[in-house]
C-alpha positions as a Markdown table, in Angstrom:
| # | Residue | x | y | z |
|---|---|---|---|---|
| 1 | Met | 113.5 | 392.1 | 210.9 |
| 2 | Thr | 116.8 | 394.0 | 211.5 |
| 3 | Ala | 116.8 | 397.3 | 214.0 |
| 4 | Lys | 116.6 | 400.2 | 211.6 |
| 5 | Arg | 114.2 | 402.5 | 213.2 |
| 6 | Thr | 115.1 | 406.1 | 212.7 |
| 7 | Phe | 111.5 | 407.6 | 211.3 |
| 8 | Gly | 112.4 | 411.0 | 208.9 |
| 9 | Val | 115.9 | 410.3 | 209.2 |
| 10 | Arg | 118.4 | 409.0 | 206.7 |
| 11 | Gly | 122.0 | 409.8 | 206.6 |
| 12 | Gly | 121.3 | 412.6 | 208.8 |
| 13 | Thr | 118.6 | 414.3 | 207.0 |
| 14 | Glu | 115.0 | 415.3 | 207.9 |
| 15 | Thr | 112.5 | 413.6 | 205.7 |
| 16 | Lys | 111.4 | 416.2 | 202.5 |
| 17 | Ile | 108.1 | 414.4 | 202.4 |
| 18 | Met | 105.4 | 416.9 | 203.2 |
| 19 | Asp | 107.8 | 419.3 | 205.3 |
| 20 | Gly | 106.2 | 422.1 | 207.4 |
| 21 | Met | 102.5 | 420.4 | 206.8 |
| 22 | Ala | 100.2 | 419.0 | 209.3 |
| 23 | Lys | 100.5 | 414.9 | 209.7 |
| 24 | Ile | 97.9 | 413.6 | 207.6 |
| 25 | Arg | 96.5 | 410.1 | 209.4 |
| 26 | Ile | 94.0 | 407.3 | 208.4 |
| 27 | Ile | 91.7 | 407.6 | 210.7 |
| 28 | Gly | 89.0 | 404.8 | 209.5 |
| 29 | Val | 88.7 | 402.2 | 206.7 |
| 30 | Gly | 85.9 | 399.9 | 205.8 |
| 31 | Ile | 86.6 | 396.5 | 203.5 |
| 32 | Ser | 83.5 | 394.6 | 202.1 |
| 33 | Ser | 83.5 | 390.6 | 201.8 |
| 34 | Met | 85.3 | 390.0 | 198.0 |
| 35 | Arg | 83.4 | 386.8 | 198.4 |
| 36 | Arg | 80.0 | 387.2 | 198.4 |
| 37 | Arg | 78.5 | 387.9 | 194.9 |
| 38 | Asp | 74.4 | 389.4 | 196.3 |
| 39 | Leu | 75.4 | 392.5 | 197.4 |
| 40 | Ser | 74.7 | 395.4 | 194.9 |
| 41 | Ile | 76.7 | 398.6 | 194.5 |
| 42 | Glu | 74.6 | 400.6 | 197.1 |
| 43 | Asp | 74.9 | 397.7 | 199.4 |
| 44 | Met | 78.9 | 397.3 | 199.9 |
| 45 | Val | 79.2 | 401.2 | 199.2 |
| 46 | Ser | 76.7 | 401.7 | 202.0 |
| 47 | Gln | 78.4 | 399.2 | 204.1 |
| 48 | Val | 82.1 | 400.4 | 203.9 |
| 49 | Cys | 81.3 | 404.1 | 204.1 |
| 50 | Arg | 79.1 | 403.3 | 207.6 |
| 51 | Asp | 81.9 | 401.1 | 208.9 |
| 52 | Ala | 84.1 | 403.8 | 208.0 |
| 53 | Val | 82.9 | 406.5 | 210.0 |
| 54 | Val | 82.2 | 404.2 | 212.8 |
| 55 | Asp | 85.9 | 403.7 | 212.9 |
| 56 | Ala | 87.2 | 407.2 | 213.0 |
| 57 | Gly | 84.6 | 408.4 | 215.2 |
| 58 | Ile | 82.3 | 410.9 | 213.3 |
| 59 | Glu | 79.2 | 411.0 | 211.7 |
| 60 | Met | 78.6 | 411.3 | 208.2 |
| 61 | Asp | 77.5 | 414.6 | 207.5 |
| 62 | Gln | 80.9 | 415.8 | 209.2 |
| 63 | Ile | 82.6 | 414.7 | 205.7 |
| 64 | Gly | 84.3 | 417.6 | 204.1 |
| 65 | His | 85.2 | 415.9 | 200.7 |
| 66 | Ile | 84.8 | 412.7 | 198.8 |
| 67 | Phe | 87.1 | 410.9 | 196.1 |
| 68 | Val | 85.4 | 408.4 | 194.2 |
| 69 | Ser | 87.6 | 405.5 | 192.7 |
| 70 | Asn | 85.7 | 403.3 | 189.8 |
| 71 | Met | 87.0 | 401.5 | 186.6 |
| 72 | Ala | 84.1 | 399.4 | 185.3 |
| 73 | Gly | 81.0 | 401.1 | 185.9 |
| 74 | Gly | 80.9 | 402.6 | 182.3 |
| 75 | Val | 81.0 | 399.2 | 180.4 |
| 76 | Leu | 79.2 | 396.6 | 183.2 |
| 77 | Asn | 76.9 | 399.0 | 185.5 |
| 78 | Asp | 75.6 | 401.4 | 183.0 |
| 79 | Gln | 76.5 | 404.3 | 184.9 |
| 80 | Glu | 79.4 | 406.2 | 182.4 |
| 81 | Ser | 79.1 | 409.7 | 184.9 |
| 82 | Ile | 78.6 | 410.6 | 188.2 |
| 83 | Arg | 79.3 | 407.6 | 189.5 |
| 84 | Gly | 79.8 | 408.6 | 193.2 |
| 85 | Gln | 76.7 | 411.1 | 193.5 |
| 86 | Thr | 74.6 | 408.0 | 191.9 |
| 87 | Phe | 75.5 | 405.1 | 194.2 |
| 88 | Met | 76.2 | 407.4 | 197.9 |
| 89 | Arg | 72.1 | 408.6 | 197.5 |
| 90 | Gly | 70.6 | 407.9 | 201.3 |
| 91 | Leu | 73.9 | 408.0 | 202.8 |
| 92 | Gly | 72.9 | 411.3 | 205.1 |
| 93 | Leu | 76.2 | 413.1 | 204.1 |
| 94 | Gly | 75.9 | 417.1 | 204.2 |
| 95 | Ala | 77.3 | 419.8 | 202.1 |
| 96 | Thr | 80.4 | 418.1 | 200.6 |
| 97 | Ser | 82.7 | 418.3 | 197.2 |
| 98 | Ile | 82.9 | 415.1 | 195.5 |
| 99 | Phe | 84.8 | 413.5 | 192.7 |
| 100 | Asn | 84.7 | 410.8 | 190.4 |
| 101 | Cys | 88.2 | 409.3 | 189.6 |
| 102 | Glu | 89.0 | 406.9 | 187.0 |
| 103 | Asn | 92.5 | 405.8 | 186.4 |
| 104 | Gly | 92.5 | 401.9 | 185.3 |
| 105 | Cys | 93.5 | 399.6 | 188.4 |
| 106 | Ala | 95.1 | 402.0 | 189.5 |
| 107 | Ser | 91.9 | 404.2 | 190.3 |
| 108 | Gly | 91.8 | 403.3 | 193.7 |
| 109 | Ala | 94.8 | 404.8 | 194.9 |
| 110 | Ser | 95.0 | 407.8 | 192.5 |
| 111 | Ala | 91.8 | 408.8 | 194.4 |
| 112 | Phe | 93.5 | 408.4 | 197.8 |
| 113 | Ala | 96.7 | 410.7 | 196.6 |
| 114 | Leu | 94.3 | 413.1 | 195.1 |
| 115 | Gly | 92.4 | 412.7 | 198.6 |
| 116 | Val | 95.9 | 413.3 | 200.6 |
| 117 | Met | 96.4 | 416.6 | 198.5 |
| 118 | Ala | 93.3 | 418.0 | 199.3 |
| 119 | Ala | 93.4 | 417.2 | 203.0 |
| 120 | Lys | 96.8 | 419.2 | 202.9 |
| 121 | Leu | 94.9 | 421.9 | 202.5 |
| 122 | Asp | 91.3 | 421.3 | 204.5 |
| 123 | Asp | 91.2 | 419.6 | 207.7 |
| 124 | Lys | 87.9 | 418.2 | 207.5 |
| 125 | Pro | 87.9 | 414.7 | 207.1 |
| 126 | Ile | 88.0 | 413.4 | 203.6 |
| 127 | Leu | 86.7 | 410.4 | 202.5 |
| 128 | Ile | 88.0 | 408.2 | 199.7 |
| 129 | Leu | 85.6 | 405.3 | 198.2 |
| 130 | Gly | 86.4 | 402.5 | 195.7 |
| 131 | Phe | 83.8 | 399.8 | 193.9 |
| 132 | Glu | 83.7 | 397.6 | 191.6 |
| 133 | Lys | 80.6 | 395.4 | 190.6 |
| 134 | Met | 81.7 | 392.4 | 188.3 |
| 135 | Tyr | 79.3 | 389.4 | 188.8 |
| 136 | Gly | 76.5 | 388.6 | 186.6 |
| 137 | Phe | 77.8 | 390.0 | 183.9 |
| 138 | Glu | 79.5 | 387.7 | 180.7 |
| 139 | Pro | 82.8 | 387.2 | 180.6 |
| 140 | Lys | 83.5 | 388.7 | 177.3 |
| 141 | Asp | 81.9 | 392.1 | 179.3 |
| 142 | Val | 84.2 | 391.7 | 182.0 |
| 143 | Arg | 87.3 | 391.3 | 179.2 |
| 144 | Glu | 86.3 | 394.3 | 177.3 |
| 145 | Ala | 85.9 | 396.5 | 180.9 |
| 146 | Ile | 89.3 | 395.1 | 182.0 |
| 147 | Glu | 91.0 | 396.2 | 178.6 |
| 148 | His | 89.5 | 399.6 | 178.5 |
| 149 | Gly | 92.6 | 399.9 | 180.5 |
| 150 | Met | 94.6 | 399.9 | 177.4 |
| 151 | Pro | 95.0 | 402.2 | 174.0 |
| 152 | Tyr | 91.9 | 401.1 | 171.9 |
| 153 | Asp | 94.3 | 400.8 | 168.9 |
| 154 | Gln | 96.8 | 398.4 | 171.1 |
| 155 | Arg | 94.2 | 396.2 | 172.5 |
| 156 | His | 92.0 | 396.2 | 169.0 |
| 157 | Asn | 95.6 | 394.5 | 167.9 |
| 158 | Ile | 96.2 | 391.6 | 170.4 |
| 159 | Arg | 92.6 | 390.9 | 170.0 |
| 160 | Asn | 92.5 | 390.3 | 166.7 |
| 161 | Met | 95.7 | 388.5 | 166.9 |
| 162 | Leu | 94.6 | 386.3 | 169.7 |
| 163 | Ile | 91.5 | 385.3 | 167.5 |
| 164 | Ala | 93.7 | 384.5 | 164.8 |
| 165 | Glu | 96.1 | 382.3 | 166.5 |
| 166 | Asn | 93.1 | 381.0 | 168.4 |
| 167 | Met | 94.4 | 381.8 | 171.8 |
| 168 | Asp | 93.1 | 382.7 | 175.2 |
| 169 | Pro | 91.2 | 385.6 | 174.5 |
| 170 | Ser | 92.6 | 387.3 | 177.6 |
| 171 | Ile | 94.2 | 390.5 | 176.4 |
| 172 | Ala | 95.6 | 391.6 | 179.9 |
| 173 | Met | 97.4 | 388.0 | 180.3 |
| 174 | Phe | 98.4 | 387.8 | 177.5 |
| 175 | Cys | 100.4 | 391.1 | 177.8 |
| 176 | Asn | 101.3 | 390.0 | 181.8 |
| 177 | Ala | 102.4 | 386.2 | 180.2 |
| 178 | Lys | 105.3 | 388.4 | 177.9 |
| 179 | Trp | 106.4 | 389.7 | 181.4 |
| 180 | Ala | 106.8 | 386.4 | 182.8 |
| 181 | Asn | 108.5 | 385.1 | 180.1 |
| 182 | Lys | 110.9 | 388.0 | 180.3 |
| 183 | Gln | 111.7 | 387.3 | 184.0 |
| 184 | Met | 112.4 | 383.8 | 183.3 |
| 185 | Gln | 115.0 | 384.8 | 180.6 |
| 186 | Glu | 116.6 | 387.7 | 181.9 |
| 187 | Lys | 116.2 | 387.1 | 185.9 |
| 188 | Gly | 116.4 | 383.1 | 185.8 |
| 189 | Thr | 113.1 | 383.1 | 187.8 |
| 190 | Thr | 111.4 | 379.7 | 187.5 |
| 191 | Ile | 107.8 | 378.7 | 187.4 |
| 192 | Glu | 108.4 | 377.1 | 190.2 |
| 193 | His | 109.2 | 380.5 | 191.6 |
| 194 | Phe | 105.8 | 381.8 | 190.0 |
| 195 | Ala | 103.6 | 378.6 | 192.2 |
| 196 | Ala | 105.5 | 379.2 | 195.0 |
| 197 | Ala | 103.9 | 383.0 | 195.1 |
| 198 | Ala | 100.6 | 381.8 | 193.9 |
| 199 | Val | 100.6 | 379.2 | 197.2 |
| 200 | Lys | 101.3 | 382.0 | 199.6 |
| 201 | Ala | 99.1 | 384.2 | 197.9 |
| 202 | Arg | 96.2 | 381.7 | 198.7 |
| 203 | Arg | 97.6 | 381.0 | 201.9 |
| 204 | Cys | 97.6 | 384.6 | 203.0 |
| 205 | Ala | 94.4 | 385.2 | 201.8 |
| 206 | Ser | 92.9 | 381.7 | 203.5 |
| 207 | Arg | 93.7 | 383.9 | 207.1 |
| 208 | Thr | 92.2 | 387.1 | 205.5 |
| 209 | Asp | 88.7 | 386.8 | 206.3 |
| 210 | Tyr | 86.9 | 389.5 | 203.4 |
| 211 | Ala | 89.2 | 387.7 | 201.0 |
| 212 | Lys | 87.7 | 385.7 | 197.8 |
| 213 | Phe | 90.0 | 382.7 | 198.4 |
| 214 | Ser | 89.3 | 380.9 | 201.9 |
| 215 | Glu | 91.0 | 378.1 | 201.5 |
| 216 | Pro | 95.1 | 377.1 | 200.6 |
| 217 | Val | 96.3 | 375.3 | 197.3 |
| 218 | Thr | 99.2 | 373.2 | 196.4 |
| 219 | Met | 102.2 | 374.0 | 194.5 |
| 220 | Glu | 100.9 | 371.0 | 192.3 |
| 221 | Glu | 97.5 | 371.9 | 191.9 |
| 222 | Val | 99.1 | 375.8 | 190.4 |
| 223 | Leu | 101.3 | 373.9 | 188.4 |
| 224 | Asn | 98.3 | 371.9 | 186.5 |
| 225 | Ser | 95.5 | 374.1 | 187.0 |
| 226 | Lys | 94.5 | 375.4 | 183.0 |
| 227 | Val | 97.1 | 377.4 | 181.2 |
| 228 | Ile | 96.2 | 381.0 | 180.3 |
| 229 | His | 99.4 | 381.7 | 178.4 |
| 230 | Leu | 101.9 | 380.3 | 178.9 |
| 231 | Pro | 103.8 | 380.1 | 181.4 |
| 232 | Leu | 100.8 | 381.5 | 183.5 |
| 233 | Thr | 98.2 | 378.7 | 184.7 |
| 234 | Arg | 95.1 | 380.3 | 186.0 |
| 235 | Leu | 95.7 | 380.0 | 189.9 |
| 236 | Met | 98.7 | 382.5 | 188.9 |
| 237 | Cys | 96.3 | 385.1 | 187.6 |
| 238 | Ser | 94.4 | 387.9 | 189.9 |
| 239 | Ser | 90.7 | 387.1 | 189.8 |
| 240 | Tyr | 88.1 | 390.0 | 189.3 |
| 241 | Thr | 85.6 | 390.2 | 192.0 |
| 242 | Asp | 83.4 | 392.1 | 193.6 |
| 243 | Gly | 84.2 | 394.3 | 196.0 |
| 244 | Ala | 84.6 | 398.0 | 198.1 |
| 245 | Ala | 86.8 | 400.0 | 200.1 |
| 246 | Ala | 86.5 | 403.2 | 202.0 |
| 247 | Ile | 89.5 | 405.4 | 204.2 |
| 248 | Leu | 88.8 | 408.4 | 206.0 |
| 249 | Ile | 91.9 | 410.6 | 206.6 |
| 250 | Ser | 92.3 | 414.0 | 208.1 |
| 251 | Ser | 95.0 | 416.7 | 209.2 |
| 252 | Ser | 93.4 | 417.8 | 212.0 |
| 253 | Asn | 95.5 | 417.0 | 215.1 |
| 254 | Lys | 92.0 | 415.6 | 216.8 |
| 255 | Phe | 92.8 | 412.3 | 215.7 |
| 256 | Thr | 95.2 | 409.5 | 215.3 |
| 257 | Gly | 95.6 | 406.4 | 213.0 |
| 258 | Pro | 98.6 | 405.6 | 210.7 |
| 259 | Glu | 100.3 | 408.8 | 209.2 |
| 260 | Val | 100.5 | 408.9 | 205.3 |
| 261 | Ile | 104.3 | 409.8 | 205.3 |
| 262 | Gly | 104.6 | 409.1 | 201.4 |
| 263 | Ser | 102.5 | 409.7 | 198.3 |
| 264 | Lys | 103.2 | 409.5 | 194.4 |
| 265 | Val | 101.8 | 408.8 | 191.0 |
| 266 | Val | 103.7 | 408.7 | 187.4 |
| 267 | Gly | 101.9 | 408.2 | 184.5 |
| 268 | Gly | 103.6 | 406.1 | 181.6 |
| 269 | Phe | 103.1 | 406.4 | 177.9 |
| 270 | Gly | 104.5 | 403.3 | 176.5 |
| 271 | Asp | 108.2 | 404.9 | 175.9 |
| 272 | Lys | 109.4 | 402.0 | 178.7 |
| 273 | Glu | 109.8 | 399.3 | 180.0 |
| 274 | Ser | 107.3 | 398.8 | 182.9 |
| 275 | His | 109.5 | 397.2 | 185.5 |
| 276 | Met | 112.4 | 399.5 | 184.8 |
| 277 | His | 110.0 | 402.4 | 185.4 |
| 278 | Leu | 109.0 | 401.1 | 188.5 |
| 279 | Lys | 112.3 | 401.3 | 189.9 |
| 280 | Thr | 113.4 | 404.4 | 188.9 |
| 281 | Ile | 110.2 | 405.9 | 190.3 |
| 282 | Ala | 110.9 | 403.9 | 193.5 |
| 283 | Gln | 114.2 | 405.2 | 193.8 |
| 284 | Ser | 113.5 | 408.3 | 193.8 |
| 285 | Phe | 110.1 | 408.0 | 196.3 |
| 286 | Trp | 112.6 | 406.1 | 198.4 |
| 287 | Glu | 114.6 | 409.6 | 198.0 |
| 288 | Glu | 112.0 | 411.9 | 198.4 |
| 289 | Thr | 110.7 | 409.8 | 201.5 |
| 290 | Gly | 113.8 | 410.1 | 203.3 |
| 291 | Ile | 113.7 | 406.2 | 204.0 |
| 292 | Ser | 115.0 | 403.1 | 203.2 |
| 293 | Pro | 113.2 | 400.0 | 201.6 |
| 294 | Asp | 115.0 | 397.7 | 203.8 |
| 295 | Gln | 112.8 | 399.8 | 206.8 |
| 296 | Val | 109.9 | 398.9 | 205.2 |
| 297 | Asp | 107.7 | 395.6 | 207.5 |
| 298 | Val | 104.9 | 395.5 | 205.5 |
| 299 | Ala | 103.7 | 395.3 | 201.8 |
| 300 | Glu | 100.6 | 395.3 | 199.5 |
| 301 | Val | 101.7 | 395.0 | 195.7 |
| 302 | His | 100.0 | 394.9 | 192.7 |
| 303 | Asp | 99.9 | 391.1 | 191.9 |
| 304 | Ala | 98.3 | 391.3 | 188.7 |
| 305 | Thr | 99.7 | 387.7 | 188.1 |
| 306 | Ser | 102.4 | 385.7 | 190.7 |
| 307 | Pro | 105.4 | 387.0 | 188.7 |
| 308 | Glu | 104.4 | 390.3 | 188.9 |
| 309 | Glu | 104.5 | 390.1 | 193.2 |
| 310 | Leu | 108.0 | 389.1 | 192.2 |
| 311 | Trp | 109.3 | 391.7 | 190.2 |
| 312 | Ala | 107.6 | 394.2 | 192.0 |
| 313 | Ile | 109.3 | 393.3 | 195.3 |
| 314 | Glu | 112.6 | 393.4 | 193.3 |
| 315 | Ser | 112.0 | 396.8 | 191.5 |
| 316 | Leu | 110.6 | 398.6 | 194.6 |
| 317 | Gly | 114.0 | 397.5 | 196.4 |
| 318 | Leu | 111.9 | 395.5 | 198.8 |
| 319 | Val | 114.2 | 392.3 | 198.1 |
| 320 | Gly | 117.8 | 392.2 | 196.2 |
| 321 | Glu | 117.5 | 391.4 | 192.4 |
| 322 | Gly | 117.2 | 388.2 | 191.8 |
| 323 | Glu | 115.8 | 387.0 | 195.5 |
| 324 | Ala | 112.1 | 387.5 | 195.3 |
| 325 | Gly | 111.6 | 383.5 | 194.3 |
| 326 | Asp | 114.3 | 381.8 | 196.2 |
| 327 | Leu | 112.7 | 384.0 | 199.5 |
| 328 | Thr | 109.2 | 383.4 | 198.8 |
| 329 | Val | 109.5 | 379.9 | 198.3 |
| 330 | Arg | 111.2 | 379.6 | 201.7 |
| 331 | Gly | 108.3 | 381.7 | 203.1 |
| 332 | Glu | 110.7 | 384.9 | 203.8 |
| 333 | Thr | 108.0 | 387.2 | 202.6 |
| 334 | Asp | 105.0 | 385.3 | 204.6 |
| 335 | Leu | 103.9 | 386.2 | 208.2 |
| 336 | Leu | 106.7 | 384.0 | 209.7 |
| 337 | Gly | 109.3 | 385.2 | 207.4 |
| 338 | Ser | 112.1 | 387.5 | 208.1 |
| 339 | His | 111.6 | 389.7 | 205.5 |
| 340 | Val | 109.1 | 392.0 | 204.2 |
| 341 | Tyr | 105.7 | 390.2 | 204.5 |
| 342 | Val | 104.3 | 391.0 | 201.5 |
| 343 | Asn | 100.8 | 390.8 | 200.7 |
| 344 | Pro | 99.1 | 389.9 | 203.8 |
| 345 | Ser | 95.9 | 390.2 | 202.5 |
| 346 | Gly | 96.6 | 387.0 | 199.6 |
| 347 | Gly | 96.9 | 389.9 | 197.0 |
| 348 | Leu | 95.2 | 389.9 | 193.9 |
| 349 | Val | 95.7 | 386.4 | 193.1 |
| 350 | Gly | 94.5 | 385.6 | 196.7 |
| 351 | Arg | 92.4 | 388.2 | 197.8 |
| 352 | Gly | 90.7 | 389.2 | 194.4 |
| 353 | His | 90.6 | 392.0 | 192.0 |
| 354 | Pro | 87.9 | 394.7 | 192.7 |
| 355 | Leu | 89.7 | 396.5 | 189.5 |
| 356 | Gly | 88.4 | 400.2 | 191.0 |
| 357 | Ala | 88.9 | 399.7 | 194.5 |
| 358 | Thr | 92.3 | 397.6 | 195.1 |
| 359 | Gly | 94.1 | 400.2 | 195.7 |
| 360 | Leu | 92.1 | 401.1 | 198.5 |
| 361 | Val | 92.0 | 397.8 | 199.9 |
| 362 | Gln | 95.7 | 398.0 | 199.9 |
| 363 | Ile | 96.2 | 400.7 | 201.6 |
| 364 | Ala | 92.5 | 399.7 | 204.5 |
| 365 | Glu | 94.7 | 396.6 | 205.1 |
| 366 | Leu | 98.1 | 398.0 | 205.8 |
| 367 | Ser | 96.4 | 400.3 | 208.3 |
| 368 | Leu | 95.0 | 397.3 | 209.8 |
| 369 | His | 98.5 | 396.3 | 210.2 |
| 370 | Leu | 100.0 | 399.0 | 211.9 |
| 371 | Thr | 96.5 | 399.6 | 214.0 |
| 372 | Gly | 97.2 | 395.7 | 215.2 |
| 373 | Lys | 93.7 | 395.1 | 213.9 |
| 374 | Ala | 94.6 | 392.2 | 211.7 |
| 375 | Pro | 94.1 | 389.1 | 213.8 |
| 376 | Gly | 95.4 | 385.7 | 212.6 |
| 377 | Arg | 97.8 | 387.4 | 210.1 |
| 378 | Gln | 99.5 | 390.3 | 212.0 |
| 379 | Arg | 103.2 | 390.1 | 212.2 |
| 380 | Glu | 104.5 | 391.9 | 215.3 |
| 381 | Arg | 105.8 | 395.7 | 215.6 |
| 382 | Ser | 104.6 | 396.2 | 212.0 |
| 383 | Leu | 105.6 | 400.2 | 211.8 |
| 384 | Leu | 106.0 | 401.2 | 208.5 |
| 385 | Ala | 103.9 | 399.8 | 205.2 |
| 386 | Leu | 104.2 | 400.1 | 201.2 |
| 387 | Ala | 101.1 | 400.1 | 198.8 |
| 388 | Ser | 102.4 | 400.1 | 195.5 |
| 389 | Asn | 99.2 | 399.7 | 192.8 |
| 390 | Ser | 99.4 | 400.0 | 189.3 |
| 391 | Gly | 96.5 | 400.3 | 186.3 |
| 392 | Gly | 96.8 | 400.0 | 182.4 |
| 393 | Ile | 99.0 | 399.0 | 180.0 |
| 394 | Ile | 100.8 | 400.8 | 177.3 |
| 395 | His | 102.6 | 398.8 | 174.9 |
| 396 | Asp | 105.6 | 397.6 | 177.2 |
| 397 | Asp | 104.6 | 400.0 | 180.2 |
| 398 | Val | 102.2 | 400.6 | 182.5 |
| 399 | Ala | 100.1 | 403.8 | 182.3 |
| 400 | Thr | 99.8 | 404.6 | 185.9 |
| 401 | Phe | 102.1 | 403.9 | 189.2 |
| 402 | Val | 101.3 | 404.8 | 192.5 |
| 403 | Leu | 103.2 | 404.5 | 195.6 |
| 404 | His | 102.0 | 405.4 | 199.4 |
| 405 | Leu | 104.3 | 404.9 | 202.6 |
| 406 | Leu | 102.5 | 404.5 | 206.0 |
| 407 | Lys | 103.7 | 405.1 | 209.2 |
| 408 | Ala | 102.3 | 403.4 | 212.7 |
């Protein structure tokens, strides 16, 4: 990485983000295994909450407020409402407020953003919890849960078309394939670039103790795996999984930990192209934080597919336009590379995608890197980290974009 460290200063002006506010820090994290299928929601929730509390050095009854994220509980788990209260029974919580958040695949990061807002007003420890139980159900039911991240009319129209054309029934991957084809046509990205990103994802996941996939794959295996919707093969697509994550934050000066120096949530309504929309949001975000994207050391981005990782890091300004594919092929965005370290957990493609918990897993993973607690995948001197989570598809846009910037 180039020498570039002057936090909070850009062009001689002080950072605007949270100006005059107490510093909000991540004080404890917990992440469940994405490999196990035998754990109940209660098991996962209990583990990650207790891990986060131990990490923070507090007691459960000291938590002041709780924000809970989940996407598929209504469809898959027969729990449409009060999901946090239902699955957190028996944890020994004190008199605390609890808020449930659903925002598609961006539910986790959205809940974290709400927690950050609350931390500006109250210095009690705030718990943000996300969870998803996706195994043990018929594939069509899981697809239905995922597809509820689209407007009803859009998903019905696409589903009817896929049935009529005898195509793979995954509506989400059909939409992602359209973006991948557009990326190839407009940016010159190749299918080999996509495959290289998938290989990197599995390689990173093999170094991550909680990731769903533990074995690397080759370019040939990626390219020869089942075609879902051209140009996407199965190994280029994210993989749903069971999983949970919990993060404790506080604005009290009694605690130490990575500081949250940027938090931004923006909705989409189907009137923009998603990648241009993300680019515009990112430009605004960098201006608001007073940070340049080339200062970021490590990033977790929302790779619903391997092509989406490449397009995301360009839209976010982490690499130059048209550079992501070649940089990935050369290993520059991996552990031993010289550019930003992208998706060290393995991302959605390698680590797994527990829908409503994914955004929190991203942030928890980055916290581990900033505190030197990511053995086997730790890049030295990681000081600034970006989490980019997105959820829902509305026409050619994404329904929710969430960005968080963390400082060691």
